[in-house]
C-alpha positions as CSV (number, residue, x, y, z in Angstrom):
1,M,0.0,0.0,0.0
2,C,1.5,3.3,-1.1
3,G,1.1,6.8,-2.4
4,I,1.9,7.4,-6.1
5,V,2.4,10.7,-7.8
6,G,3.8,11.9,-11.2
7,W,3.2,13.8,-14.3
8,Y,3.3,13.4,-18.1
9,S,4.4,16.8,-19.6
10,S,4.8,18.2,-23.1
11,Q,7.0,20.9,-21.6
12,E,10.0,20.9,-19.4
13,V,9.1,21.0,-15.7
14,Q,11.2,23.5,-13.8
15,D,13.0,22.0,-10.7
16,A,11.3,18.7,-11.6
17,R,13.2,16.7,-8.8
18,V,12.5,19.2,-6.2
19,L,8.7,19.2,-7.2
20,L,8.4,15.5,-7.2
21,K,10.2,15.2,-3.8
22,R,7.7,17.7,-2.3
23,M,4.7,15.9,-3.8
24,L,6.0,12.6,-2.2
25,S,6.5,14.4,1.1
26,A,2.8,15.3,1.1
27,L,2.1,11.5,1.0
28,A,4.6,10.4,3.6
29,H,1.9,9.0,5.7
30,R,0.8,6.6,3.1
31,G,4.3,5.2,2.6
32,P,6.8,5.7,5.4
33,D,9.0,2.7,4.6
34,D,10.5,3.6,1.2
35,E,10.7,6.3,-1.5
36,G,11.2,5.8,-5.2
37,L,11.6,8.3,-8.1
38,Y,12.0,7.9,-11.9
39,F,12.4,10.5,-14.8
40,Q,12.5,9.8,-18.5
41,G,11.7,12.5,-21.1
42,P,8.1,13.7,-20.6
43,I,7.4,11.4,-17.6
44,A,8.1,11.6,-13.9
45,L,7.1,8.8,-11.4
46,G,7.3,8.8,-7.7
47,I,6.1,6.6,-4.9
48,R,6.1,6.5,-1.1
49,R,5.9,2.8,-0.1
50,L,4.2,1.0,2.8
51,S,6.1,-2.2,2.6
52,I,3.7,-5.3,2.8
53,I,4.8,-7.9,0.2
54,D,8.5,-8.7,-0.4
55,V,9.5,-5.9,2.1
56,Q,13.1,-5.8,1.0
57,G,12.8,-6.5,-2.7
58,G,9.7,-4.6,-3.6
59,H,11.2,-1.1,-4.3
60,Q,9.1,0.9,-6.8
61,P,8.6,2.1,-9.4
62,I,9.5,-1.2,-10.9
63,S,10.4,-2.1,-14.5
64,N,10.9,-4.9,-17.0
65,E,14.2,-6.3,-18.1
66,D,15.0,-3.7,-20.7
67,R,13.4,-0.8,-18.7
68,T,11.0,0.2,-21.2
69,I,7.8,-0.5,-19.0
70,W,7.6,1.1,-15.6
71,V,4.9,0.6,-13.0
72,G,3.9,2.4,-9.8
73,L,1.2,0.7,-7.7
74,N,-0.9,1.8,-4.7
75,G,-2.6,-1.3,-3.5
76,E,-2.4,-5.1,-3.6
77,I,-2.9,-7.6,-6.3
78,Y,-4.4,-10.7,-4.4
79,N,-4.1,-13.1,-7.4
80,F,-0.4,-12.1,-8.2
81,Q,0.9,-15.6,-7.5
82,E,-1.5,-17.2,-9.9
83,L,-0.7,-14.7,-12.6
84,R,2.9,-15.1,-11.9
85,R,2.8,-18.7,-12.5
86,E,0.8,-18.1,-15.8
87,L,3.3,-15.5,-17.0
88,E,6.3,-17.6,-16.2
89,A,4.8,-20.4,-18.3
90,E,4.9,-17.9,-21.1
91,G,8.5,-17.2,-20.6
92,H,8.5,-14.1,-18.5
93,V,11.4,-13.9,-15.9
94,F,10.9,-12.2,-12.5
95,A,13.4,-10.5,-10.5
96,T,11.4,-9.9,-7.2
97,R,8.7,-11.5,-5.2
98,T,6.4,-8.5,-5.2
99,D,2.9,-8.3,-6.7
100,T,3.8,-5.0,-8.5
101,E,6.2,-6.8,-10.8
102,V,3.3,-9.0,-12.2
103,I,1.6,-5.9,-13.5
104,V,4.7,-5.1,-15.6
105,H,4.9,-8.6,-17.3
106,A,1.0,-8.7,-17.5
107,Y,1.1,-5.4,-19.6
108,E,3.9,-7.0,-21.7
109,E,1.7,-10.1,-22.3
110,W,-1.8,-8.5,-22.6
111,S,-1.3,-4.7,-23.1
112,D,-4.2,-2.7,-21.8
113,D,-6.3,-5.9,-21.2
114,C,-3.9,-6.7,-18.3
115,I,-6.1,-4.7,-15.9
116,R,-8.9,-7.2,-16.5
117,H,-6.7,-10.0,-15.2
118,L,-6.1,-8.3,-11.8
119,N,-8.0,-9.2,-8.6
120,G,-7.1,-6.6,-6.0
121,I,-7.3,-3.0,-4.8
122,F,-5.3,-0.5,-6.9
123,G,-4.6,2.9,-8.2
124,L,-1.8,2.3,-10.6
125,V,0.2,3.8,-13.4
126,I,2.0,2.1,-16.4
127,W,4.5,4.0,-18.4
128,D,5.3,2.6,-21.9
129,S,8.4,4.4,-23.1
130,L,8.4,2.7,-26.5
131,R,5.0,4.0,-27.3
132,C,5.3,7.2,-25.1
133,R,2.1,6.3,-23.5
134,L,0.7,6.3,-20.0
135,L,-2.1,4.1,-18.5
136,M,-3.7,4.9,-15.3
137,A,-6.3,2.6,-13.6
138,R,-8.5,2.4,-10.5
139,D,-9.7,-0.9,-9.1
140,H,-13.1,-2.4,-10.0
141,F,-15.0,-0.9,-6.9
142,G,-12.8,2.0,-6.1
143,V,-11.1,0.8,-2.9
144,K,-8.0,3.0,-3.8
145,P,-8.3,6.5,-5.1
146,L,-6.5,8.2,-8.0
147,Y,-6.7,11.8,-8.8
148,Y,-5.5,13.9,-11.8
149,F,-5.3,17.3,-13.4
150,D,-5.1,17.7,-17.1
151,D,-4.7,21.2,-18.8
152,G,-3.8,19.7,-22.2
153,K,-0.1,20.4,-21.8
154,R,0.6,18.3,-18.6
155,L,-1.3,15.5,-16.8
156,I,-0.4,15.4,-13.1
157,W,-1.6,12.7,-10.8
158,A,-1.5,11.5,-7.2
159,S,-3.1,9.1,-4.7
160,E,-4.3,12.3,-2.8
161,I,-5.2,15.8,-4.0
162,K,-2.8,17.4,-1.5
163,A,0.2,16.1,-3.4
164,I,-1.2,17.7,-6.6
165,L,-1.7,21.0,-4.9
166,V,2.0,21.1,-4.0
167,D,2.4,22.5,-7.5
168,S,1.4,26.3,-6.9
169,S,0.3,26.6,-10.6
170,I,-2.7,24.3,-10.0
171,P,-5.8,26.6,-9.3
172,R,-7.5,26.2,-5.8
173,K,-11.2,27.0,-6.7
174,V,-14.5,25.4,-5.5
175,D,-16.2,23.6,-8.3
176,L,-19.9,24.7,-7.8
177,E,-21.5,21.8,-9.6
178,A,-19.5,19.5,-7.4
179,L,-20.6,21.4,-4.3
180,D,-24.3,21.1,-5.4
181,L,-23.8,17.3,-5.8
182,Y,-22.2,17.2,-2.4
183,L,-25.2,18.8,-0.8
184,T,-27.4,16.1,-2.2
185,L,-25.1,13.0,-1.6
186,R,-22.8,14.3,1.3
187,F,-19.9,13.2,-0.9
188,V,-18.6,14.3,-4.3
189,P,-19.2,11.5,-6.9
190,S,-16.6,10.5,-9.5
191,P,-15.3,12.1,-11.7
192,W,-15.8,15.3,-10.0
193,T,-13.9,16.6,-6.9
194,M,-14.6,19.7,-4.8
195,F,-11.7,21.3,-6.6
196,D,-12.4,22.8,-10.0
197,R,-10.5,21.0,-12.7
198,I,-9.1,18.3,-10.6
199,R,-10.9,15.0,-11.2
200,K,-10.9,11.5,-9.7
201,L,-10.7,8.4,-11.9
202,P,-14.0,6.6,-11.4
203,P,-14.0,2.9,-10.1
204,G,-13.5,0.4,-12.8
205,H,-12.0,2.9,-15.3
206,V,-8.7,3.5,-17.0
207,L,-7.1,6.7,-18.4
208,I,-4.9,6.7,-21.5
209,K,-2.5,9.6,-22.1
210,D,-0.3,9.8,-25.2
211,A,0.5,12.3,-28.0
212,T,-3.1,12.3,-29.1
213,G,-4.6,13.4,-26.0
214,C,-6.2,12.0,-22.7
215,K,-9.1,9.6,-22.7
216,V,-11.0,7.9,-19.8
217,T,-12.9,4.7,-20.5
218,R,-14.6,2.0,-18.4
219,Y,-13.1,-1.4,-18.3
220,F,-15.3,-3.0,-15.7
221,T,-18.8,-3.0,-17.2
222,A,-22.1,-4.3,-16.1
223,E,-22.3,-8.1,-16.9
224,I,-24.9,-9.3,-14.2
225,A,-26.8,-12.3,-15.1
226,I,-29.3,-13.0,-12.2
227,N,-29.1,-16.7,-11.5
228,H,-32.5,-18.1,-10.7
229,K,-31.4,-21.8,-11.1
230,L,-29.3,-22.4,-7.9
231,S,-31.2,-23.6,-4.8
232,E,-30.8,-21.8,-1.5
233,R,-28.6,-24.6,-0.3
234,D,-26.3,-24.3,-3.4
235,W,-26.2,-20.5,-2.9
236,I,-25.1,-20.9,0.7
237,A,-22.3,-23.4,-0.3
238,L,-21.1,-21.4,-3.1
239,L,-20.9,-18.1,-1.1
240,Q,-19.3,-19.9,1.9
241,E,-16.6,-21.3,-0.4
242,R,-15.8,-17.9,-2.1
243,L,-15.9,-15.9,1.0
244,E,-13.4,-18.2,2.8
245,T,-11.2,-18.1,-0.3
246,A,-11.3,-14.3,-0.4
247,V,-10.2,-13.9,3.3
248,R,-7.5,-16.3,2.7
249,R,-6.3,-14.4,-0.3
250,Q,-6.4,-11.2,1.5
251,M,-4.4,-12.5,4.5
252,M,-1.3,-12.6,2.5
253,S,1.3,-10.4,4.1
254,D,4.9,-10.4,5.1
255,V,4.1,-8.1,8.1
256,P,1.6,-8.3,11.1
257,I,-2.1,-8.4,10.2
258,G,-5.2,-7.8,12.2
259,A,-8.9,-6.9,11.8
260,L,-11.3,-4.1,12.6
261,L,-14.1,-5.5,14.7
262,S,-17.6,-4.1,15.3
263,G,-20.4,-6.0,17.0
264,G,-22.0,-7.0,13.7
265,I,-21.9,-9.9,11.4
266,D,-19.8,-8.5,8.5
267,S,-16.5,-7.9,10.5
268,G,-17.4,-10.8,12.7
269,V,-17.4,-13.3,9.9
270,V,-14.2,-11.9,8.5
271,V,-12.5,-12.4,12.0
272,A,-14.0,-15.8,12.4
273,I,-12.6,-17.1,9.1
274,M,-9.2,-15.5,9.9
275,S,-9.3,-17.4,13.3
276,K,-9.7,-20.7,11.4
277,L,-6.9,-20.0,9.1
278,I,-4.1,-19.2,11.6
279,D,-2.7,-20.9,14.6
280,H,-2.5,-17.9,16.9
281,P,-5.1,-15.2,18.1
282,V,-6.2,-12.5,15.6
283,R,-5.5,-9.1,16.8
284,T,-8.9,-7.1,16.8
285,F,-9.6,-3.5,17.3
286,T,-12.9,-1.4,17.9
287,V,-13.9,2.0,19.0
288,G,-16.6,3.3,21.4
289,F,-17.8,6.7,22.7
290,E,-18.1,7.9,26.2
291,G,-21.6,8.3,27.6
292,S,-23.3,6.9,24.5
293,H,-25.0,3.6,25.1
294,E,-27.5,3.3,22.3
295,I,-24.8,3.2,19.4
296,N,-21.8,1.9,21.4
297,E,-20.7,-1.5,20.2
298,L,-17.9,-2.0,22.7
299,E,-19.6,-4.7,24.7
300,E,-20.9,-6.5,21.6
301,A,-17.4,-6.4,20.0
302,R,-15.8,-7.6,23.2
303,K,-18.2,-10.6,23.4
304,T,-17.5,-11.4,19.8
305,A,-13.9,-11.1,20.4
306,A,-14.1,-13.4,23.5
307,L,-16.1,-15.9,21.6
308,L,-13.4,-16.0,18.7
309,E,-10.6,-15.9,21.3
310,T,-8.9,-12.9,19.6
311,A,-6.3,-10.5,21.1
312,H,-8.7,-7.6,21.4
313,E,-8.2,-3.8,22.1
314,D,-10.5,-0.9,22.0
315,I,-10.6,2.8,22.5
316,L,-13.1,5.1,24.2
317,L,-13.6,8.6,22.5
318,T,-15.1,11.7,24.1
319,C,-16.9,14.6,22.4
320,L,-13.6,16.6,22.6
321,D,-11.8,13.8,20.9
322,C,-14.3,13.7,18.0
323,R,-14.1,17.5,17.5
324,Q,-10.4,17.3,17.3
325,L,-10.5,14.3,15.0
326,L,-13.0,16.0,12.7
327,E,-10.4,18.8,11.9
328,K,-7.6,16.3,11.4
329,A,-9.8,14.1,9.2
330,I,-10.5,17.1,6.9
331,W,-6.9,17.2,6.0
332,H,-6.5,13.6,5.2
333,L,-9.8,13.3,3.4
334,D,-8.8,16.0,0.7
335,E,-12.4,16.8,-0.1
336,P,-15.5,16.8,2.0
337,I,-17.2,13.6,3.0
338,A,-19.9,14.2,5.6
339,N,-19.9,10.8,7.4
340,D,-19.2,10.7,11.1
341,S,-18.0,7.2,10.9
342,A,-14.8,8.5,9.3
343,L,-13.8,9.9,12.6
344,A,-14.2,6.4,14.4
345,M,-12.3,4.9,11.5
346,Y,-9.4,7.2,12.0
347,A,-9.3,6.5,15.7
348,V,-9.4,2.7,15.4
349,C,-6.8,2.7,12.7
350,E,-4.4,4.8,15.0
351,L,-5.0,2.1,17.7
352,A,-4.4,-0.8,15.4
353,R,-1.2,0.7,13.9
354,K,0.6,0.2,17.3
355,H,0.4,-3.6,16.7
356,V,-0.1,-4.3,12.9
357,K,0.5,-2.8,9.4
358,V,-2.7,-4.4,7.8
359,V,-6.3,-4.8,8.8
360,L,-9.2,-6.7,7.2
361,T,-12.5,-5.1,7.5
362,G,-16.3,-6.0,6.9
363,Q,-16.9,-3.1,4.6
364,G,-18.9,-3.7,1.5
365,A,-21.5,-6.3,2.4
366,D,-24.5,-4.0,2.9
367,E,-24.6,-2.8,-0.7
368,P,-24.7,-6.1,-2.7
369,F,-26.7,-7.9,-0.1
370,A,-29.3,-5.1,0.3
371,G,-28.6,-4.3,4.0
372,Y,-29.8,-0.7,4.1
373,T,-33.4,0.5,4.9
374,R,-33.6,2.1,1.4
375,H,-33.2,-1.3,-0.2
376,L,-36.1,-2.7,1.8
377,G,-38.3,0.3,0.7
378,E,-37.2,-0.2,-2.9
379,R,-38.0,-3.9,-2.7
380,Y,-41.7,-3.2,-2.0
381,S,-42.0,0.2,-3.5
382,G,-44.1,-1.2,-6.4
383,L,-46.8,-2.2,-3.9
384,F,-47.1,1.4,-2.7
385,R,-47.5,2.7,-6.3
386,L,-50.5,0.3,-6.7
387,L,-52.4,2.4,-4.2
388,P,-54.8,5.0,-5.7
389,R,-53.1,8.4,-6.2
390,P,-55.6,10.2,-4.1
391,L,-55.0,7.9,-1.2
392,R,-51.3,8.3,-1.5
393,Q,-51.6,12.2,-1.7
394,H,-54.2,12.9,0.9
395,L,-53.6,10.2,3.5
396,V,-50.0,8.7,3.4
397,R,-48.1,11.7,2.5
398,P,-49.6,14.0,5.3
399,L,-49.0,11.1,7.7
400,V,-45.3,10.9,6.6
401,D,-44.9,14.7,6.8
402,S,-46.2,14.7,10.4
403,L,-43.5,12.4,11.6
404,L,-41.0,14.2,13.8
405,G,-37.2,13.3,13.7
406,L,-37.5,10.4,11.2
407,D,-35.7,12.1,8.4
408,R,-34.5,9.1,6.5
409,L,-38.0,7.4,6.7
410,K,-39.5,10.6,5.5
411,R,-37.2,10.8,2.5
412,A,-37.8,7.2,1.6
413,A,-41.5,7.4,2.0
414,R,-41.8,10.7,-0.2
415,S,-39.8,8.8,-2.9
416,L,-42.0,5.7,-3.1
417,G,-44.6,7.1,-5.5
418,I,-42.0,8.2,-8.1
419,E,-42.3,6.1,-11.1
420,D,-38.9,7.0,-12.8
421,V,-36.1,4.7,-11.3
422,S,-33.3,7.2,-11.5
423,E,-35.4,10.1,-10.0
424,R,-36.6,7.8,-7.2
425,F,-33.0,6.8,-6.3
426,A,-32.1,10.5,-6.4
427,Q,-34.8,11.4,-3.9
428,V,-33.9,8.6,-1.6
429,Y,-30.2,9.7,-1.6
430,A,-30.9,13.4,-1.1
431,V,-29.5,14.8,2.1
432,F,-30.7,18.3,0.9
433,S,-33.7,18.1,-1.4
434,S,-34.0,20.3,-4.4
435,S,-36.3,22.6,-2.4
436,M,-34.0,22.7,0.5
437,K,-31.2,23.5,-1.8
438,A,-33.2,26.3,-3.4
439,A,-33.8,27.8,0.0
440,L,-30.0,27.3,1.0
441,W,-28.1,28.7,-2.0
442,R,-27.4,32.4,-2.3
443,P,-29.0,33.8,-5.4
444,G,-27.0,33.4,-8.6
445,M,-24.6,30.7,-7.4
446,V,-26.0,27.7,-9.1
447,N,-29.4,26.4,-10.4
448,P,-30.5,24.3,-7.3
449,N,-33.4,22.9,-9.4
450,D,-31.2,21.2,-11.7
451,S,-31.9,17.6,-10.6
452,G,-30.3,16.4,-13.7
453,R,-26.9,16.3,-11.9
454,V,-27.5,13.5,-9.5
455,R,-29.8,11.8,-11.9
456,G,-27.0,11.8,-14.6
457,V,-24.7,10.2,-12.1
458,I,-27.2,7.5,-11.3
459,E,-28.0,6.9,-14.9
460,Y,-24.4,6.4,-15.8
461,W,-24.0,3.5,-13.4
462,R,-27.4,2.1,-14.3
463,Q,-26.3,1.6,-18.0
464,G,-26.7,-2.0,-19.0
465,I,-28.9,-3.1,-16.0
466,E,-32.0,-1.1,-16.6
467,S,-34.0,-4.3,-17.1
468,L,-33.2,-5.8,-13.8
469,N,-35.3,-5.7,-10.5
470,S,-35.1,-2.1,-9.3
471,M,-33.9,-3.2,-5.9
472,I,-31.0,-5.0,-7.5
473,Q,-30.2,-2.0,-9.5
474,M,-30.0,0.1,-6.5
475,S,-27.6,-2.4,-4.9
476,Y,-25.5,-2.2,-8.0
477,V,-25.4,1.6,-8.1
478,D,-24.7,1.7,-4.4
479,A,-21.7,-0.6,-4.9
480,R,-20.2,1.9,-7.4
481,L,-21.4,5.3,-6.1
482,S,-21.8,5.7,-2.3
483,L,-19.5,2.7,-1.5
484,S,-16.8,3.7,-3.8
485,D,-16.6,7.6,-3.3
486,E,-17.8,7.8,0.3
487,L,-17.3,4.7,2.5
488,L,-14.3,3.2,0.8
489,M,-12.9,6.6,0.2
490,Y,-12.9,7.6,3.8
491,G,-11.8,4.1,4.7
492,D,-8.6,4.4,2.5
493,K,-7.9,8.0,3.6
494,M,-8.4,7.3,7.4
495,S,-6.4,4.0,7.5
496,M,-3.6,5.5,5.4
497,A,-3.5,8.6,7.6
498,A,-2.4,6.1,10.3
499,S,0.0,4.4,7.8
500,I,-2.1,1.2,7.8
501,E,-3.5,-0.9,5.0
502,A,-7.2,-1.6,5.2
503,R,-8.5,-4.5,3.0
504,V,-12.1,-5.5,2.2
505,P,-12.4,-9.3,1.5
506,V,-16.3,-8.9,0.6
507,L,-15.2,-7.0,-2.5
508,D,-13.1,-9.9,-3.8
509,L,-13.9,-10.1,-7.6
510,D,-14.8,-13.8,-7.6
511,Y,-17.0,-13.4,-4.5
512,M,-18.8,-10.3,-5.8
513,Q,-19.4,-12.0,-9.2
514,A,-21.5,-14.5,-7.3
515,V,-23.2,-11.9,-4.9
516,E,-24.3,-9.7,-7.7
517,S,-25.9,-12.7,-9.4
518,L,-28.2,-13.2,-6.5
519,P,-32.1,-12.9,-7.2
520,A,-33.8,-10.2,-5.2
521,S,-35.6,-13.0,-3.0
522,M,-32.1,-14.1,-1.7
523,R,-31.2,-10.7,-0.7
524,I,-34.4,-9.7,1.1
525,R,-36.9,-12.3,2.2
526,G,-40.0,-10.9,3.8
527,L,-38.6,-8.1,6.1
528,T,-35.3,-9.9,6.6
529,Q,-32.5,-8.0,4.9
530,K,-29.2,-9.7,3.9
531,Y,-31.2,-12.9,4.0
532,I,-28.7,-15.3,2.3
533,H,-25.7,-13.5,3.8
534,K,-27.0,-14.4,7.3
535,K,-27.4,-18.0,6.2
536,V,-23.8,-18.0,4.8
537,V,-22.2,-16.7,7.9
538,A,-24.0,-19.1,10.2
539,K,-21.2,-21.5,9.4
540,W,-18.9,-19.3,11.5
541,L,-21.1,-17.2,13.8
542,P,-23.6,-18.1,16.5
543,P,-27.3,-16.7,16.2
544,E,-26.7,-14.2,19.0
545,I,-24.2,-12.4,16.8
546,I,-26.2,-12.7,13.6
547,N,-29.4,-11.4,15.1
548,R,-27.8,-8.3,16.7
549,R,-28.8,-4.9,15.5
550,K,-26.3,-3.4,13.2
551,H,-24.5,-0.1,14.3
552,G,-21.1,0.1,12.6
553,F,-18.5,2.7,13.7
554,S,-21.1,5.5,14.1
555,T,-20.7,8.5,16.6
556,P,-23.1,10.3,18.9
557,L,-22.7,13.5,16.7
558,R,-26.5,13.8,16.2
559,H,-26.8,14.2,20.1
560,W,-23.7,16.3,20.5
561,F,-24.9,18.8,17.8
562,R,-27.9,19.6,20.1
563,S,-25.8,19.8,23.3
564,E,-22.0,20.0,23.8
565,L,-21.2,20.9,20.2
566,S,-24.1,23.2,19.4
567,G,-22.1,26.4,20.2
568,Y,-19.2,25.1,18.1
569,V,-21.4,24.3,15.1
570,R,-23.0,27.7,15.3
571,T,-19.8,29.6,15.5
572,A,-18.2,27.6,12.8
573,L,-21.0,28.2,10.3
574,L,-22.2,31.7,11.2
575,S,-19.4,33.8,12.7
576,E,-17.9,36.8,10.8
577,S,-15.0,34.6,9.5
578,S,-17.3,31.8,8.3
579,V,-17.0,30.7,4.7
580,C,-20.6,29.2,4.4
581,P,-22.4,32.5,4.2
582,M,-20.4,33.2,1.0
583,F,-22.3,30.4,-0.7
584,F,-25.5,29.9,1.4
585,R,-28.1,32.1,2.9
586,R,-27.4,32.9,6.5
587,E,-31.0,32.8,7.5
588,A,-31.3,29.2,6.0
589,I,-28.4,28.0,8.1
590,E,-29.9,29.6,11.2
591,A,-33.1,27.7,10.5
592,L,-31.4,24.4,10.2
593,I,-29.7,25.0,13.6
594,R,-32.8,26.1,15.3
595,E,-34.9,23.2,14.0
596,D,-32.4,20.6,15.0
597,I,-32.0,21.9,18.5
598,S,-35.8,22.2,19.0
599,G,-36.3,18.7,17.8
600,R,-38.7,19.7,15.1
601,E,-36.4,18.3,12.4
602,V,-33.3,16.0,12.6
603,N,-30.9,18.3,10.7
604,W,-27.7,17.0,12.2
605,L,-26.5,15.3,8.9
606,R,-27.3,18.5,7.0
607,L,-25.3,20.6,9.6
608,L,-22.4,18.0,9.5
609,T,-22.5,18.5,5.6
610,L,-22.1,22.2,5.9
611,L,-19.6,22.0,8.7
612,V,-17.4,19.6,6.9
613,F,-17.5,22.0,3.8
614,E,-16.7,24.9,6.0
615,L,-13.7,23.3,7.6
616,W,-12.5,22.0,4.2
617,H,-12.6,25.3,2.6
618,R,-10.7,26.9,5.3
619,R,-8.1,24.2,5.1
620,F,-7.6,23.8,1.5
621,I,-8.9,27.1,-0.2
622,C,-8.4,30.0,2.4
623,D,-5.0,28.5,3.4
624,P,-2.5,28.9,0.4
625,L,-0.1,26.4,2.0
626,G,-2.8,23.8,2.2
């Protein structure tokens, strides 16, 4: 796991070595073990390495025998040993044991198609000096990020935006279209970033840069074929086999490895399988919050750890801890992500780093297995639309609007009657609805009624799957939208901030290929979500763990915003030095705070969305040093 930087330039770059070294210094936390630089004509490659595989021999960037192909890799290739054997049979000669060298020879053998052979997590670059051609790729589900800036004369890239911003010629300006998307989704979807003209490569995409220009294409396309032939017993056996294989693959490491453990089944089953595969206790780590009993999973995690006989440690955070973590997290996130779980992720990874360099997590199961409330709503939304329209408008809608505090339920219920699938999804996802944004934006900033922005993002990911069950479509979109650019994004940034590698066995390609072929009835049965997943994990976990209510690494921010942090939030958003009033109506922000404190509306997530943007703008736009 590493941080990669570099550029492809048609002009000479002044003080190139100094600039590349400064870019690498900005990513020192991603790779504290080693540093590598390479220059050739228009190209510069740099890498900071966190040494996991072939610790001594895996120095990057790495080349082929005649030094015409060079590769820089951030990530891990889990099937590299199988690929190596296949390539050796074709006559390729390897000089190291590292997974990165497999990419070099795979490119020699299969050219651009080599990316399709990789099962792993990666942001990578391949420089082909004979063709004067650069290839960049982001893994299938976007576990690893990759950003770039292209002005036609130079393409500059990095694993984190802050390394690109080291170059003072790169403009620091808010992309208002991205900001509008952020208000809706609470994260910025690919290919946008919050910075104007800086883009992130979408998951499952490659970028090709050569003398003819720069082109981004999708290599991982929708090829879902729902399998209705397998019985429930067969599905369970298949998924158990592939899940165990995925965990075994992702335990490969030449350094100490552990796991992040919550009280739920997703991380629990990963740890249970790990425990079966090694002859010593798995090191596990979790986080909890002082004075917060309703969301704390400390006791549940401790019980799971005791049951699985792990070497367990946890950390307890206070309100002050979370406030301080928020401001630290903003720097490491690069762009706003309004998810309070990022703070817990940061804290638990700092704890884990004292003992291990790699952790496995349970992230990624809720999306394909339909584990969110919105999936349950979508599963049965067609029944709601069978009700006569007058009944929906005059009875159900007023009843929903009268509910206090249940914001997510209200959003979901209001969307049920929308016939158009993309528009319905957009309504479900919206933190700020179109009408809320219209009231929030200052006049003349953007057109807040342009619902086509989010709709366009959703429709892009729905391409090729429009004929499938709508709940399956939602699961598919979630796995490439919110999972990629929100949950996995903060998972990468927070773990790498602590110089630790976080792996996600559930997103193993072979496993996901099977999961995404599941019929809707295997994902939700009656009111039971993740139905088949719960049957699968029963091989390793007892009923008391399987039947627990899921929490994840949440925080008590929703309560603290009404109590200990209410003054902090108001001052941050509405003081004379605040940035938000430059973009948004002060009275609209005041109303959000007032309604939240009174309990009339639950606005804490909207306030967090604004607060994160405020802190991000101060850190990255107002501060010229970044």
